[in-house]
Structure formats: C-alpha cells, structure tokens
C-alpha positions as CSV (number, residue, x, y, z in Angstrom):
1,M,0.2,0.4,0.3
2,P,1.2,3.3,-1.2
3,K,2.8,5.3,2.0
4,P,0.0,8.2,1.6
5,R,-3.2,5.8,2.0
6,R,-1.5,3.9,4.6
7,R,-0.9,7.6,6.6
8,A,-4.6,8.3,5.7
9,F,-5.7,5.1,6.5
10,S,-4.3,5.1,10.1
11,I,-5.8,8.6,10.7
12,M,-9.2,7.5,9.5
13,R,-9.0,4.6,12.5
14,K,-7.6,7.4,14.8
15,L,-10.5,9.4,14.6
16,L,-13.2,6.5,14.6
17,T,-11.5,5.2,17.5
18,C,-11.9,8.6,19.4
19,T,-15.3,8.7,18.2
20,I,-16.5,5.6,19.7
21,C,-14.3,6.5,22.9
22,S,-16.7,10.1,22.9
23,M,-20.0,7.8,22.6
24,A,-18.9,5.5,25.2
25,L,-18.2,8.3,27.8
26,V,-21.3,10.4,26.7
27,A,-23.3,7.1,27.4
28,V,-21.6,6.7,30.8
29,L,-22.2,10.2,31.7
30,S,-26.2,9.5,31.1
31,V,-26.9,7.0,33.4
32,P,-28.8,8.6,36.1
33,V,-26.6,8.6,39.8
34,Q,-28.8,8.6,42.9
35,V,-28.1,11.5,45.2
36,F,-29.5,11.7,49.0
37,P,-31.5,14.5,49.7
38,S,-29.1,16.5,52.5
39,S,-31.4,18.5,55.5
40,R,-30.3,21.8,53.6
41,D,-32.0,20.7,49.8
42,V,-35.2,19.8,51.8
43,P,-36.6,21.6,54.7
44,I,-37.9,19.6,58.0
45,F,-41.3,18.4,57.0
46,S,-41.2,21.3,53.9
47,R,-44.7,21.0,52.1
48,S,-43.0,21.8,48.7
49,Y,-41.4,18.2,49.2
50,K,-41.3,16.1,45.6
51,L,-42.1,13.1,45.9
52,P,-39.0,10.6,45.1
53,E,-38.5,9.5,41.3
54,Q,-37.5,5.6,41.5
55,L,-34.4,6.5,39.1
56,G,-34.7,3.2,36.9
57,L,-34.8,0.8,40.1
58,K,-37.8,-1.7,38.4
59,F,-40.7,-3.1,40.8
60,Q,-42.7,-5.8,40.3
61,R,-46.5,-5.4,38.7
62,P,-48.8,-6.3,40.5
63,A,-51.1,-9.4,39.5
64,T,-54.3,-8.5,38.4
65,G,-57.2,-7.9,41.2
66,Q,-54.0,-7.4,43.6
67,S,-54.8,-3.7,42.9
68,L,-53.4,-1.6,46.0
69,T,-54.3,-3.7,48.2
70,Q,-50.5,-5.0,49.0
71,E,-46.9,-3.4,48.4
72,L,-45.2,-4.1,45.4
73,S,-41.7,-5.7,45.8
74,P,-38.3,-4.6,44.1
75,L,-37.2,-6.8,41.5
76,R,-33.7,-7.0,42.9
77,W,-35.1,-7.8,46.6
78,S,-36.4,-11.0,44.8
79,K,-32.5,-12.1,44.3
80,A,-31.7,-13.0,47.9
81,P,-29.3,-13.6,49.3
82,R,-27.0,-10.4,48.3
83,L,-23.3,-10.7,49.5
84,F,-22.0,-7.6,49.0
85,H,-18.1,-9.1,49.3
86,K,-18.9,-11.6,46.7
87,L,-19.9,-9.3,44.4
88,A,-18.1,-7.7,41.8
89,C,-17.5,-4.3,42.0
90,G,-20.0,-2.4,39.6
91,S,-23.0,-5.1,41.1
92,Q,-21.6,-4.2,44.5
93,T,-22.9,-0.3,43.9
94,S,-25.7,-1.2,42.3
95,A,-26.6,-3.6,45.6
96,L,-26.2,-1.0,48.0
97,D,-28.3,1.6,46.1
98,D,-30.9,-0.7,46.1
99,L,-30.9,-0.6,49.9
100,W,-31.4,2.9,49.9
101,T,-33.6,3.8,47.0
102,P,-37.3,5.1,47.9
103,P,-40.0,1.9,47.4
104,S,-42.6,2.2,44.6
105,S,-44.8,5.2,45.5
106,R,-47.2,4.0,42.5
107,N,-47.4,7.9,41.4
108,F,-49.3,9.0,44.7
109,F,-49.2,12.4,46.4
110,P,-50.4,14.3,48.8
111,C,-53.9,16.1,48.9
112,T,-55.3,17.7,51.6
113,K,-57.0,20.2,49.4
114,P,-61.0,20.1,50.3
115,S,-64.0,19.8,47.4
116,L,-66.0,22.9,46.5
117,N,-68.7,22.4,49.2
118,Y,-66.2,22.7,52.3
119,S,-67.2,26.1,53.8
120,S,-65.1,27.9,56.5
121,P,-66.3,27.7,60.2
122,G,-69.3,28.9,60.8
123,K,-70.7,30.4,64.1
124,T,-69.4,28.6,66.8
125,R,-71.8,26.6,69.3
126,G,-69.5,26.5,72.2
127,F,-66.0,25.5,72.9
128,L,-64.3,21.8,72.9
129,L,-61.9,21.6,76.0
130,V,-59.3,18.5,75.5
131,H,-57.2,16.7,78.1
132,T,-54.6,14.9,76.1
133,N,-53.2,11.4,77.2
134,G,-50.3,9.2,76.7
135,G,-46.5,10.3,75.2
136,L,-45.7,12.3,72.2
137,N,-47.0,10.5,68.9
138,Q,-50.5,9.7,71.2
139,M,-50.9,12.9,72.1
140,R,-50.4,14.2,68.5
141,A,-52.7,11.4,67.0
142,G,-55.4,12.7,69.8
143,I,-54.8,16.1,68.7
144,C,-55.8,15.9,65.1
145,D,-58.7,13.8,65.9
146,M,-60.1,16.4,68.4
147,V,-59.8,19.1,65.2
148,A,-61.9,17.1,63.2
149,I,-64.3,16.4,65.9
150,A,-64.5,20.0,66.5
151,R,-65.0,20.7,62.5
152,I,-67.7,18.0,62.9
153,I,-69.7,19.8,65.9
154,N,-69.2,23.4,65.3
155,A,-67.1,24.2,68.1
156,T,-64.1,26.0,69.2
157,L,-61.3,24.2,69.9
158,V,-59.1,25.7,72.8
159,I,-55.5,24.5,72.3
160,P,-55.2,20.9,74.1
161,D,-53.7,20.4,77.7
162,L,-50.7,18.1,77.4
163,D,-50.6,15.0,79.5
164,K,-48.8,15.9,82.4
165,H,-49.4,12.9,84.5
166,S,-48.2,9.3,82.8
167,F,-45.3,7.4,83.0
168,W,-42.8,10.3,81.1
169,N,-44.0,12.7,83.5
170,D,-43.6,16.0,81.3
171,S,-44.3,19.3,82.6
172,S,-44.0,20.6,78.8
173,N,-47.3,22.7,77.5
174,F,-49.0,22.5,74.3
175,S,-46.6,25.7,73.2
176,D,-43.2,24.2,74.7
177,I,-43.7,21.5,71.7
178,F,-45.8,22.6,68.9
179,D,-45.7,26.0,67.0
180,E,-49.1,27.2,68.4
181,D,-49.2,30.6,66.1
182,H,-48.6,28.6,63.1
183,F,-51.0,25.2,64.4
184,I,-54.1,28.3,64.6
185,N,-53.5,30.1,61.3
186,A,-53.1,27.1,59.4
187,L,-56.8,25.4,60.3
188,S,-58.0,29.1,60.2
189,N,-60.4,27.9,57.0
190,D,-61.5,24.7,58.7
191,V,-61.6,25.1,62.6
192,K,-61.5,28.0,64.9
193,V,-59.0,27.1,67.6
194,I,-58.2,29.9,70.3
195,K,-55.3,29.6,73.3
196,K,-57.4,30.1,76.4
197,L,-61.2,29.7,77.0
198,P,-62.9,33.4,77.2
199,K,-62.8,34.8,81.1
200,E,-66.7,34.8,80.5
201,F,-66.7,30.9,80.4
202,A,-64.1,29.8,82.8
203,T,-66.1,29.3,86.4
204,I,-69.3,28.1,84.3
205,A,-70.3,24.7,84.4
206,R,-68.6,22.1,81.3
207,A,-69.4,19.0,80.7
208,V,-66.9,16.5,81.2
209,K,-67.4,13.5,78.6
210,H,-65.3,10.4,77.7
211,F,-65.8,10.4,73.3
212,R,-66.3,6.7,72.8
213,S,-63.6,4.9,71.2
214,W,-63.6,5.1,67.4
215,S,-66.4,6.7,66.6
216,G,-68.4,7.7,63.8
217,I,-69.6,11.0,62.2
218,D,-73.2,10.0,63.4
219,Y,-72.1,9.7,66.9
220,Y,-70.7,13.0,67.6
221,R,-73.6,14.7,65.2
222,D,-76.4,13.2,67.4
223,E,-74.7,12.3,71.1
224,I,-72.1,15.1,71.8
225,A,-73.6,17.5,69.8
226,S,-77.5,17.5,70.9
227,M,-75.1,18.4,74.3
228,W,-74.6,22.3,73.4
229,K,-78.2,22.7,74.3
230,N,-77.3,22.8,77.9
231,H,-73.6,23.2,77.9
232,R,-71.4,25.8,76.4
233,V,-68.6,24.1,77.3
234,I,-67.5,20.6,76.9
235,R,-64.3,18.7,77.8
236,A,-62.7,16.1,76.0
237,A,-61.4,13.7,79.2
238,K,-59.2,11.8,76.8
239,S,-57.9,12.3,73.3
240,D,-56.9,8.8,72.1
241,S,-58.6,6.7,69.3
242,R,-61.7,8.7,69.5
243,L,-62.4,8.9,65.8
244,A,-63.0,5.5,63.5
245,N,-60.2,5.3,61.0
246,N,-62.6,4.7,58.4
247,N,-65.9,5.4,56.5
248,L,-65.7,9.1,57.5
249,P,-66.3,11.8,55.1
250,A,-63.6,12.9,52.1
251,D,-63.3,16.3,53.6
252,I,-63.1,15.4,57.6
253,Q,-60.3,12.9,56.3
254,K,-58.3,15.2,54.7
255,L,-58.5,17.5,57.4
256,R,-56.9,14.9,59.8
257,C,-54.2,14.7,57.2
258,H,-53.8,18.5,57.3
259,A,-54.2,19.2,61.0
260,C,-51.5,16.1,61.5
261,Y,-49.0,16.9,58.8
262,E,-49.2,20.2,58.0
263,A,-50.6,22.6,61.1
264,L,-49.2,20.5,63.9
265,R,-45.8,21.9,63.5
266,F,-43.3,21.2,66.3
267,S,-42.2,24.8,68.0
268,P,-38.8,26.3,66.2
269,K,-36.7,25.6,68.9
270,I,-37.0,21.6,68.3
271,E,-37.4,22.1,64.7
272,A,-33.9,24.1,64.7
273,M,-32.3,21.5,66.8
274,G,-33.6,18.5,65.1
275,K,-32.5,20.0,61.6
276,L,-28.8,19.9,63.4
277,L,-29.1,16.6,64.2
278,V,-30.3,15.6,60.8
279,D,-27.5,17.4,59.3
280,R,-25.1,15.6,61.5
281,M,-26.2,12.7,60.7
282,R,-26.0,13.1,56.7
283,S,-22.5,14.1,57.1
284,Y,-21.7,10.0,57.4
285,G,-23.7,9.6,54.7
286,P,-27.4,7.8,53.9
287,Y,-28.4,6.7,57.6
288,I,-31.0,4.0,59.1
289,A,-33.2,5.6,62.0
290,L,-33.7,2.6,64.3
291,H,-36.3,2.9,66.8
292,L,-35.1,0.5,69.1
293,R,-37.9,0.3,71.7
294,Y,-35.6,-1.7,74.2
295,E,-36.7,0.6,76.9
296,K,-37.5,-0.2,80.8
297,D,-41.3,1.0,80.3
298,M,-42.1,-0.8,77.1
299,L,-40.5,-4.0,78.0
300,A,-42.3,-3.7,81.6
301,F,-45.7,-3.3,79.7
302,S,-45.3,-5.9,77.2
303,G,-43.9,-8.2,80.0
304,C,-41.3,-9.1,77.7
305,T,-38.1,-10.6,79.1
306,H,-36.3,-12.4,76.4
307,D,-32.5,-12.3,77.0
308,L,-32.6,-10.6,80.4
309,S,-31.3,-11.9,83.6
310,P,-33.7,-12.8,86.9
311,A,-33.5,-10.1,87.9
312,E,-34.1,-7.7,85.3
313,A,-37.2,-9.6,84.7
314,D,-38.5,-9.6,88.3
315,E,-37.6,-5.6,88.3
316,L,-40.0,-4.9,85.4
317,K,-42.5,-7.3,86.8
318,M,-43.0,-4.9,89.9
319,I,-43.3,-1.8,87.4
320,R,-46.4,-3.7,85.9
321,E,-47.5,-4.5,88.9
322,N,-47.7,-1.0,90.6
323,T,-48.4,0.8,87.3
324,S,-52.3,1.5,88.4
325,Y,-53.4,2.3,84.6
326,W,-51.9,-0.7,83.0
327,K,-54.4,-3.0,83.1
328,V,-52.4,-6.7,82.2
329,K,-51.1,-7.8,85.0
330,N,-50.1,-10.8,84.6
331,I,-48.0,-12.1,81.3
332,D,-46.6,-14.8,79.9
333,P,-43.5,-13.6,78.1
334,K,-42.8,-17.0,76.3
335,E,-45.9,-16.7,74.8
336,Q,-46.0,-12.9,74.2
337,R,-42.5,-13.5,72.1
338,A,-43.7,-16.4,70.2
339,K,-47.5,-14.4,69.2
340,G,-44.6,-11.3,68.0
341,Y,-45.5,-9.0,70.9
342,C,-42.5,-8.6,72.0
343,P,-40.3,-5.5,70.5
344,L,-36.8,-7.3,69.1
345,T,-33.7,-7.3,71.0
346,P,-30.9,-5.1,69.9
347,K,-28.9,-8.4,69.4
348,E,-31.9,-9.5,66.8
349,V,-32.0,-6.4,65.0
350,G,-28.5,-6.4,64.4
351,I,-28.5,-9.9,63.0
352,F,-31.9,-9.0,61.0
353,L,-30.0,-5.8,59.4
354,N,-27.0,-8.0,58.6
355,A,-29.3,-10.3,56.8
356,L,-30.9,-7.5,54.7
357,G,-27.2,-6.8,53.5
358,Y,-26.9,-3.3,55.4
359,P,-22.6,-3.7,55.6
360,S,-21.1,-2.8,58.7
361,N,-20.3,1.1,58.2
362,T,-23.8,1.8,58.2
363,P,-24.4,4.9,60.4
364,I,-27.4,4.1,62.3
365,Y,-29.3,6.6,64.6
366,I,-30.9,5.2,67.8
367,A,-34.6,7.0,68.1
368,A,-35.1,5.6,71.2
369,G,-34.4,6.7,75.4
370,D,-32.1,4.7,77.6
371,I,-31.9,1.2,76.4
372,Y,-32.6,-0.9,79.5
373,G,-29.6,-2.4,80.7
374,G,-27.3,-0.1,78.8
375,E,-24.4,-2.0,77.5
376,S,-24.9,-5.2,78.4
377,H,-27.6,-5.5,75.7
378,M,-26.1,-3.0,73.3
379,S,-22.7,-5.1,73.2
380,D,-23.4,-7.3,70.1
381,F,-25.2,-5.1,68.4
382,Q,-22.2,-2.6,68.7
383,L,-19.8,-5.3,67.4
384,R,-21.7,-5.4,64.3
385,Y,-22.4,-2.0,63.8
386,P,-19.8,-0.1,64.7
387,L,-21.6,4.0,63.7
388,L,-24.6,3.6,66.6
389,M,-25.3,7.6,66.9
390,R,-27.7,9.1,69.6
391,K,-28.7,12.6,70.3
392,E,-26.2,12.9,73.0
393,F,-23.4,11.7,70.4
394,L,-24.2,14.1,67.8
395,A,-25.2,17.3,70.1
396,S,-23.3,18.7,73.3
397,S,-24.7,18.8,76.1
398,K,-25.3,22.6,76.4
399,E,-27.1,22.0,73.1
400,L,-29.3,19.7,74.8
401,E,-30.1,21.2,77.7
402,P,-32.9,22.9,76.9
403,F,-34.7,19.9,76.1
404,V,-33.5,16.9,78.1
405,H,-35.4,17.3,81.2
406,H,-38.7,16.9,79.0
407,A,-39.5,13.4,77.6
408,S,-41.6,14.4,75.1
409,Q,-39.3,17.1,73.7
410,M,-36.8,14.8,73.1
411,A,-39.3,12.1,71.5
412,A,-39.8,15.0,68.9
413,L,-36.4,15.3,68.0
414,D,-36.1,12.0,67.7
415,Y,-39.5,11.8,65.3
416,I,-37.7,14.6,63.1
417,V,-34.7,12.4,62.3
418,S,-37.0,9.8,61.9
419,V,-38.8,11.3,59.5
420,E,-35.8,12.8,57.4
421,S,-33.8,9.1,57.7
422,D,-33.2,7.4,54.3
423,V,-34.6,4.4,56.2
424,F,-36.7,4.0,59.2
425,I,-36.7,0.6,60.9
426,S,-38.9,-0.1,64.4
427,S,-38.3,-3.1,67.0
428,Y,-41.7,-2.6,67.7
429,S,-44.8,-1.3,66.1
430,G,-45.5,1.3,69.2
431,N,-46.9,4.4,69.0
432,M,-44.1,6.2,67.3
433,A,-43.5,3.4,64.9
434,R,-47.0,4.4,63.5
435,A,-46.7,7.8,63.1
436,V,-42.9,7.8,61.6
437,E,-44.5,5.2,59.3
438,G,-47.3,7.1,58.3
439,H,-45.5,10.4,58.0
440,R,-43.1,8.9,55.7
441,R,-46.1,7.5,53.3
442,F,-47.4,10.8,53.0
443,L,-44.5,12.5,52.0
444,G,-43.5,10.2,49.4
445,H,-43.3,6.8,50.7
446,R,-40.0,7.1,52.2
447,R,-38.6,3.2,53.0
448,T,-39.8,2.2,55.8
449,I,-39.0,-1.5,56.8
450,S,-41.7,-3.4,59.2
451,P,-40.1,-6.1,60.8
452,D,-42.4,-9.5,61.2
453,R,-41.3,-10.2,64.5
454,K,-43.8,-12.9,64.8
455,S,-41.6,-15.0,61.6
456,L,-38.3,-13.5,62.9
457,V,-38.8,-15.1,66.5
458,R,-38.7,-18.5,64.9
459,L,-35.8,-18.3,62.7
460,F,-33.7,-16.6,65.5
461,D,-35.0,-19.3,67.9
462,K,-33.4,-21.6,65.3
463,L,-30.2,-19.5,65.6
464,E,-30.0,-20.0,69.6
465,K,-30.8,-23.9,69.2
466,G,-27.8,-24.1,66.5
467,T,-30.5,-25.6,63.5
468,M,-29.6,-22.7,61.5
469,Q,-26.6,-20.5,60.7
470,E,-26.1,-17.3,60.1
471,G,-25.4,-17.3,55.9
472,N,-27.4,-17.4,52.6
473,N,-30.3,-19.2,53.9
474,L,-30.8,-17.1,56.5
475,A,-30.7,-13.9,54.7
476,S,-32.8,-15.5,51.7
477,R,-35.4,-16.3,54.5
478,I,-35.3,-12.8,55.9
479,I,-35.2,-11.0,52.2
480,E,-38.3,-12.8,51.1
481,L,-40.4,-12.3,54.3
482,H,-39.7,-8.6,53.7
483,K,-39.8,-7.7,50.1
484,R,-43.2,-6.7,50.6
485,R,-42.9,-4.5,53.7
486,Q,-40.6,-1.4,52.6
487,G,-43.2,0.8,52.8
488,S,-44.4,1.2,49.2
489,A,-47.8,2.6,48.5
490,R,-50.7,0.6,49.1
491,K,-54.3,1.1,51.0
492,R,-54.8,1.1,54.3
493,K,-55.7,-2.1,55.6
494,G,-59.1,-2.9,57.1
495,P,-60.7,-5.1,59.8
496,I,-59.7,-8.4,60.3
497,S,-62.5,-11.1,58.8
498,G,-64.6,-12.0,61.9
499,T,-63.9,-9.5,64.1
500,R,-66.9,-7.7,65.8
501,G,-67.6,-4.9,68.2
502,M,-64.4,-3.1,69.3
503,D,-62.1,-5.9,68.5
504,R,-62.7,-5.1,65.1
505,F,-61.5,-1.7,64.8
506,R,-58.9,-2.5,67.0
507,S,-57.6,-4.9,64.2
508,E,-57.6,-2.2,61.6
509,E,-54.7,-0.1,60.3
510,A,-55.0,3.0,62.3
511,F,-55.4,6.0,60.3
512,Y,-52.2,7.9,60.5
513,V,-49.9,4.9,60.1
514,N,-51.5,5.0,56.6
515,P,-53.3,8.2,54.5
516,L,-54.0,6.3,51.5
517,P,-56.5,6.5,50.1
518,D,-57.8,9.4,52.0
519,C,-54.9,11.9,51.9
520,L,-53.1,11.0,48.4
521,C,-54.0,10.7,44.8
522,Q,-52.4,9.5,41.8
523,R,-51.4,11.0,39.0
524,E,-52.9,9.8,35.7
525,Q,-49.1,10.0,33.6
526,P,-46.5,9.0,35.2
527,N,-43.9,11.5,33.0
528,S,-46.1,14.7,34.7
529,Q,-44.3,16.6,37.1
530,T,-45.1,15.8,41.0
531,S,-47.7,18.7,42.7
532,S,-49.1,18.7,46.0
533,F,-52.6,19.9,46.9
534,I,-52.8,20.9,49.9
535,R,-54.6,24.0,51.8
536,R,-53.0,27.5,51.4
C-alpha cells in the first residue's frame, strides 16, 4: 500500500477510535446517579417536598385483582441473598444503592385540599376543651382527631392540655412542643382555634365526657352535638382513638391529614435542633433511623423478658404491677414473644440488618430513650454496627440542655431525625413507629421497613438452638419475608375478617399509619411533574 494511503487509513482509524470512545463516555455520563438529598436541600417536613423518582429501579407489577392491597416488591429483593463482599465492584454498588432507594410511590402525592362544597367555620356553638393522654405520638394523633371532631360538632377548639401525669411525667405545655401560632393560622379555614377559654366561660359548668372510642360522624353529630343544648363548654377527658379510622366524609379525613402533617408543626427551637441533628447524621452518608424500643417502660408494659437476667425480669414485673393504669398484670413472656408481641432485642436487630444486606459501616441513629440494661444488651449490636449514633453523641450537653428534662421534647427530636432518614426501621410497632411510618408515606413513601417479628422469632430461635446458621439461607428467608414490607404505596388495611365490636376497630390499620387513599392522589401520567394539592 502506498505511503499516502497508509497515512490516510491510519488517520481514519484514529478518528473512528476517538469517536467510539466519546460515544461511550457520553453513555456513561448519561446514566442517572442517585444523590441523597441533604436536609439543607429539603427543609424539615417541607410542603414543597417532591416525591422521589424511582431512578430506574424496576418494581414487580401487581397481579390482576391485586390492586393496591399490598406493597410492590423491588425485583432485586427477589434475588436473595446479596452478599456484598462476593459481588463484583459494579454489582456491589448497584446492590448497595438498592438498600437506600425509595420504594414505589405508584405516582401518589399528598392532596389535602378540601372539596368545593367545603366552607369556612361558621358561628361556633361552644368551646371544646381537650385533655390529651399518653406520650408524644399518642397525643399528636389525639390532637388531630380533636381538630376533626371540633369541625364536626361546630366547636371552637381551645389549645389542648398535654398529659403531664403519665409514665413520662413531662411538664411541657403545648407551645413548648408545637408551634402554637402556626397551628392556629393553618387551621383558620377549617376550625376556629383559640389559646385560652374566654374569662366569661372560665367558671361556668362544663360537660366532661369520655368520647366513645373509634366513633363515626353520626355519634358526634347526634349524641355529642346535642350537649350544646345545655352546655357551652364540653371537655374531652381523653383524646386517643376517639375517631373512626374509616367510613368518614372525605373532607374530614383530609382535615385530619392537614392537621397532622401540615398544621401540627414542632416549635421553632425543636425544629432547629432536629435539623441540626439531621445535618450531622447526613455527614456520615445515607443513614438508618432505628426506633429501638428496648426501654424499661415498653418491656415492663409488654411483659417481655427474653435475654434478660432473672433480676431484670423481676424489676420489670414489679413496675407493671405498680402501674395502676396498665390493666394487664399477668403476662406469659414466652407466649408474648411467640406471637410477635415483643420488641426485637438489640442483638436480633443486628442479625436482621445484616441479613438484609446493610454493611457494617452503615450509620444508624438510635431513636429511643435509655436502652434497658445499657451496654450489657447493646454490645453484640455495637460489634456488628459500630456507627451507632444518638442525640447525645451528635450534640453537646449545652445544645441539648433546653430539652433534656422533657421526655416529649426529646421524643420530638427523635421523630424529626426518623422522618427525615433514608431508611426507618422500628423494633416494635408502637405509637412512634406508627406515626413515623404514616408521615413518611405522606411525604412520598420513603423506605420504611416493618420487621415481621412473629416470623423472625422462629428464625432467631433456630439460631439459638444451632439448627440454623447465619449466612445465605437465613438471609434468603428474611429478605423473602420483607420484600413487601418496605413502605411502598398500598391502601390502608381494614378489619380482620370475623372480628366484631371493638375488636373489629382494634384490628384495623390506624388512620395515621397509612393516609392512603384519603389524603393521597394518584397522577394519571407517570412522567408528569409532581404536585401537591394542599391547603393554603
């Protein structure tokens, strides 16, 4: 071949090579990379929060007739186990990303805007006083229900009194925990709310009433509203579970969500401290918030003694017997655990997370009070996951000083860090776990893993007996159990078939655990821009 032709051929080959490399580079750079939002980018409980896109993660389609009755399972969760140290580099990165990617929202977004027939509150018939009961999250749900009840009976709601005499013995007032002015203003088109009962009504006779649990709208419109004939002031002696979960008018259900997720904001000092804790957790990367409900009050109340010493079990039994408002005294610990009624132990949580595939360097925020038994029960968990963080580790004693003597305010900080976490897991389905799960569903179905405690106990017992070992088999079983317990969009569960009376209501999934379908709307076109229909 003549030299000029060889030279031309060489130049063309180089140009072709450069072109192919450039095309490959463009293709690589075009692959979407998930960036975890920091709390600086997404304000705490922001109204403008947008639902997370699925970023290429594929989900199994529900079978015909399945509809929204169960969660979708990410395809990769069907391919268990995932032992990261045996994976190639690219596969390892992809598998790790799957642990943090939000589950399917099915294109649902928040919508609390009322119907066109909804009107501003008319002339009030009287004043509703409320005495809340329980811990922070029990009081939160009760307050939001009382907002809806005030609307139903056409009452002016007086800022509720918080429970100061329960196990937590917290002296905080409403304004110490919540943003009182924002609460009043945010509800101005729904219910009239005032800070104090007017002086002229302070000394008149008031009707004190225990509202019936899980009551529907007819009960309040007929029986309770009829009390206005003889009284100008009605006092609700308790606030928890006073309103039905289902079969209420759509506008009342939307009002409950508006009250809970938009009006009932924490006080500015709690919001600021919560954001600071979130920022400091984010500095370690994406993190798990773990509601480790292994505290003295929970263990005493539930009668759970697994892995405890005889002396510890006796102490908890004594607490239960001496707490007058805990009605059940004689509890079989083994039966409780076998039924899944006990919180997972710290050691069991460590085994659970490892089986799911979370590596040992995962940052974990412990959203809880003092763990019963302290280091003696945390050592195994700490060995598996050294990056265990708490409020007390992330903030100085001076920064926490305004909150440290108030259990509900400390719980509020845990609530904020939990709602904003990349993954939330609870060792027990108590009031906080249910409240956080519902809030995360409302904000866009952030990953919320609900351990199947009843099934897990059977596996953990096999580990203790030596009939099963940690590894592929255990990981496969645990992943299979939890592939549809990730917090993706599904309808709220109704009552268990065959239950009657109050047991029927108790068996329902609570309203604030899952606001679908009442407070979430579905986009018709998956590619359309997310929007939120909320009150303004």
